[in-house]
N, C-alpha and C positions, 0 to 999 in steps of 0.2 A: 404448349402452355408453359410460360416462363415464371408465373407467380403461383404460389401455393393457394389452393382453394380448399375450403373446408365446409361441410354441412354443419351449420350452427343450429343446435337443438332449440335455442331460444327463439330464433326467428323462423325456424323450419325451412331455411333457404341455404343454398350453396353460395358462399361469399368468398371474395378475395381476402386472404389473411393480411391484415395491416397491423403491425406491432404497435404497442403503446409507446415504445421507446426504441431508438436505433441502437441503444447501448445494451439493452437487456431484453431477452425473450423469455417470458415466464410461462411454465407449464406445470400444472398440478393435477395429479391423478390420485384418486382415493385408493389406498392400499388395503391389505388384508386385515381382518379382525382375527387375531391369532388364537383361536380356540379349537380348531380342527384342521386337518390337512387340506390345503387348497385343492379345488377340483378343476376340471377342464373348462368350466364356465369362467372361473377366475383366470385361468391361463389365457383365455381369449383377450380379456382386458389387459393383461400383462403384455401380450405380444402386440396388440393394436397400439398401445401407447409407446411401446418400444419402437415400433415402425415410425410413429409420429415424431418421436425424439430423434431418430436417425435422419428423417427427412428434414426436420428443422435444423439439425446440425450441419447437414449437407448444404443448406442454404445460408445459414447465419453463423456457422462455426461455433466458437467457444462462447458466444454471447448467450447461448441457450442454457437456462437453469431449469432443471427438471426435479420437482419435489414429489416424492411418493411416500406417504406416511405409513406407519404401522400402528394400528389400534390395539393397544395392550392393556386397556381397562374398559370393560364392557360387561353387561349383564350375562351375555352368552359365555364369556370366559369364566365368570363366577359359577354359572350353572355347570359348566364342564368340570370345573375344579371339584365341586361337590359330588357330581355324578361319578367321577373317576377316583375320588378320594385322594387327590394330589394337590400339592400347593400350587397357587396361581402362577408363581414364577416358573415352576417346573413346566407347566403347560405352555405358557407364553414363550419361554426360551426354546422349548423343543419344537413348537410349531413355526417359530421364526426361523429356526435353523433349517427345517424342512422347506419353508418358503424360499429361503436363499438358495438352497440346493436346486429347487425347481427352476428358479430364475436362471441359474447357471446352465442347467440342462437344456433349457429353451433358448440359450444364448441371448438373453436379454442384457442390454448394457446396464451397468449400475446407474441409478439416478444420481443427480448432482448432490442431493441431500435426502436422507431418509429419517425424518424425525419420528420419535416414539411419543405417543400421547402422554405416558406417565412422566416424561421429562419436561412437559410444558404445562403443568397444572397452574403455575403462577400466572401465565398469560391467559389461561381460561378463566381464572377467578377475576382477573382485571377486566376482561371483556364483559363478564356477567355484571360486575359492579357498575361498569359504564352503562350497560343497557338498562339497568334499573334506574340509575340516576337520570337517564334521558327519557324515561317513561315508556320504554318498549318492553319491559319485563317487570314481574312482580314476584314477591316471596310469600309463601304460605306454608307454615309449619316445617321449615327447613328445606322445602322444595322451592326452586326458582323456575318460573315458566316464562317463555316468550309469548307476548300477546300478538296473535296473528292479525287481529283487526287494526293494530297500530301501523301495519305496513300495507299501504294501499295496493301495491303490486304483487301481493302474495297470490300464488297460483299461476303466474304468467309463464313460468318454465314448463309446467305440466299442462298448461293451456286449459285450466279448469277454474271455475269460480268457487267461492267458499262453500256454497251449498252443495255443489257437486262433490267437492272434496270430502265434506262431512258425510255425505251419503255413501260414497263409494270407497272410502279408505279405511284401513285398519289402524286406528289411532288408539293410543293408550287412554283408557277411560279412568278418570279420577274425579272425585268430588272436590278436590283441591283446585281444579282448573276453573277459570272464568268462562272459557270457551272450549268445547271438546277438541278443537284443532290446535289449541295452545300446546307447545312442546317444551320439554324439560331442558333447562340449561344446567341445572345442578340438582342433585338429589341426596338425601341422607344415606349414610352407609351403616349397616349393622356392625357390631363390634368385630365379628369374625371376617368381615368383608374389607377389601381395600378402601381406604379413605384418607382424606387430607383435611386439615383444619381450614375453615373458611369463615367469612362473616356470618354465615347461616348455619354454622355447626359443622361437625365432621361429615364429609360426604365425598362425592365423586362427580365428574362432569358428565353431561349428556353427550351422546355420540356426535350429534351435529355440530356442537360447539367446538369439539376437538379440531375438526378440519378448518373451521374459520380462523381459529387462533393460530394454528401452525402455518397455514398458507400466508396469513398476514405477516407473521414473523419473518419468513424467509423470502417471500416474493412481493410484499407490499400490500397496500389496500386494494389496488386494482390489479387483476391478473389478465394476461393475454388469453390463455386457454385453461379451462378446467373440465374435468370429465371423469368417466368411469363407465360401468355397465348401465344398461338401460333401466335396470331395476332401481337405480339410485336417484332417478329424476325426482320421484316423490316417495317419501318425504325428505330424504337426506339433502339433495342439492337445492330443493325449494327452500328448505330451512336455513341452509348455509347462506343463500342469497339474502333472505330476510334479516338474519343476524348481522351480516357484514355490511349490508347497505345501510341499515338503521344505525349501527354503531359508528360508521364513518361518514354518514350523510352523503351517500353515493346514489346515483341513479343506476349504475351498473357495478356488479362485483367482478364478473369475468366478461371479457368482450366476446369470447367464443366458448360455447359448450359443445363437447364432443362425447357421444355415447355409443358404445358398441351393442350390437344385437345379442339376443339370447342364444345359448347352445342347447339343442334338444338331443336326446339319445334315442336313436332309432325311431324318430318322429314323435317321441313322447317327451313331456316335460321332465327335466332332471329333478328328482326329489327323493328324500330319504324314505318316504312312505312307499314309493315304487321300488326302492332298493336298487336304483340305477345310477347312483352318484359315482362317477369315476374320478379318482384322485389324479392329480398331475403325475405323482410319483409312479402310480400303476401304469398310466398311459405311456410314460417315458420308458419304463422298464420293458413294456411289451413291444413298443414300436421304435423307440429312440427319440431323443429330443428334437432332432431335425425333422423327422417325419411328422411329429405332433405340431411343430411350428408351421411347416408347409401346409398341413391340413387346416390349421387355424387361419391361414392367409388365403385359402382357396376361394373363400366367398368375400364379398365386400363387407367391411367391418360393420356397416349400419344394418346389414341384413341378417336374418336368422341363419344359423349354421347347424346342420344335422350331423351328429357324430355317430359314425357306424364303421364297421370293419371294412366295408367296401371302400369308403373314403380313405381310410388309413393305408390299406393295401395298395391303392392307386398311387398315393403320394410316395410310398416306399419304392414302387417301380420307377417312378419319375426320378427319384434321387439316385437309385442304382444306375440308371441310364446317364444322368448328368455327371456322376462321379467318374465316368470313362474319360471325361475331358478335364478332370481336376488338375489345377496347377498349384504348387506349394507357394510360390511368390507371385502376387498379383498387383502390388502397389495400389491396393483398393482405396487408399486415402484420397486418390484423385477422382474417384467415381462420384458423380453427382446424381441426385434424384432426377428421373426423366419426367416426361409429361404425364405418364400414368400415375406415378406416385404424387406428383404435384396436384393432380386432379382428384382431390378428396381421398387420397391414399388408395387409389384403385389397384389393389394388389392382384386381383384376377387378371387385369390387363397387363400388369408388369410381368406376371408369371408367363403369360402368353408370349410376351416379348423375349423372355429368357429362353423359351422353347425355340423361337426363331434364331436367337443368337447361337444356341446349341447346334441347330441344323446347319447354320452357316459355318460354324467352327469345325465341323466334322471333316472338312477337306485338309485339316492339318495346319492351317495358317496360324502361327503363334499369336499374332495380334488379335485375331478373332477369338482365339481361346482365352486370351487375356481379358477381353471385353466381356465374354461369357462369365468368366470367374468373378470379375468385378461386380457384375449384376447379381450373381448369387449371393455374394457377400453383402451387398447393399441391403438385402432383406434378412440378413442374419444367418444365411446358410453357409455350407462349406467351412464350418468352424472346427471340424476334425479332419485329419489327413485321410488320404485314400486307404492307407494301410489300416488305420483305426476303424474306418468305415467297414472295410472287408472283415476285420476281426469281430466287429460288432455283429455283422450278419452271421458269422460262424457261431457266436455265443447264442444268438437268438434261435438259430435253427436247432442247436443242441442235440445233434446226432453225431456219433463217432465216425471217424474216417474208416475204421475197420468195418463198421456196419455198411457203409457205402460201397466199399470194395467187395464185400461179400455179396451184396445185391447185384453188383455189376457182373461178378463171376457167375451167379445164378442165371442172370439174363443171357450171358454168352452161351452157357450150357443149354438153355432153353432154345436159343436160336440154332445151335448146332444140331439139336434134335428135331428142328423144324417146328417147334412149338412157339410160333410167333405171337399167339394170343397171350401166352404167359410172359413172353419177353416184353410185350407192350404194357402188360399189367404192372410188371416190375418197374418199367420206365415211368409210368404214371404215378406209381406209389412214391418213387423218389422225388418226382416233380412236386407232388403234394406236400412233401417235407422241405421244399425249397432247394432241391438239388437238380441241376440240369445235366443230362449226360449226352455226349456227342460221339458218334461212331466215326473214327478216322480210318485210314487205309488198313493199318495193322493193329490198331488198339482202340479202346474206348476211354475217353477222358470225361471228367466231371468238373463242375464248377457250381458256385452258389448262384441262385436265381437273382 
């Protein structure tokens, strides 16, 4: 496959990617709302769109512009501020810092542009004024709502009609709306809450408006690719389409919509009520960023992914094996996406290819090793040296060398006494702690698993 193919959520079909312009490839992914530490579900979106960015860059080079926003004004942030009795800036700055650390741990490339919502209020007010003047929005007591019946294609992304959406969705109920599905573009702010002066009084933007305004500013009225997690299809992306198409008199807002599947935890939905939300920071601390990244790429992005210890342990074993052929210098800039990655970002297929390259490179041929290393780096692996990887294993195992040597001495004593059952028990105990021991002619050596 020589051309990039993507599954378009709008058409529900896999299509050949055809850019709007030969001079610029535009990619927009919805970033975090910075009110609490990002979790592994957020990590999947991060890594999926990082892979898409890498593949696009390998095909189109520097023409690719990747915008990923930060939502730093939102009702959830205000709630977190009141609950934790901390200033909003304290929360947004701390969570943004954690988010950037997570991106680095997962070896995600920096986006071309990372706009913050609070720095684009002017553009949001302008878009709201424009939508009112064109008859697509209305004001009521300081609130501005988008009128969904004014956009005949509303519901096409989520593949639902208005009655289905009304019956099946959790939409904000308000007597100020003309229609229950109408969504807020602007709302009043209390004195203690963040707010900006506007033609409708002091207030703040609605979440959906933020992405429409920022994507247009940096990528134009038409985008090549827009996306995020599956949960954003309705209402967020549906509402973005409505705002942007109506404001700019367009039939299409983005040519291709890409959405990644959900992450479950041990076959259960991840939720606060179940107490099974795993932060990216905790996952990385326990397993390392590369292990987390490989686990997230182990299933096709459009499919569900179940997060469990078995999955993570298996990915760690794979990386331990692959690091045996690690090369410091690989000239990875020359590596291009192959037919698996071009085929709708088929990362499981590409990982199977890496296994083949590893097996081929075990004969010691340097060119084969180089190709193997390039493939690993293509999907964001091998971003730390072999020494750092081994040191990381030592820290994670967290048992002292003196303890290991003491156990080996006990095992030798047991064997000398003929107590092979105890010797095996000691060997298995060390193995369970990540230590492998090997008997050689005149000594016993140990290494990290």
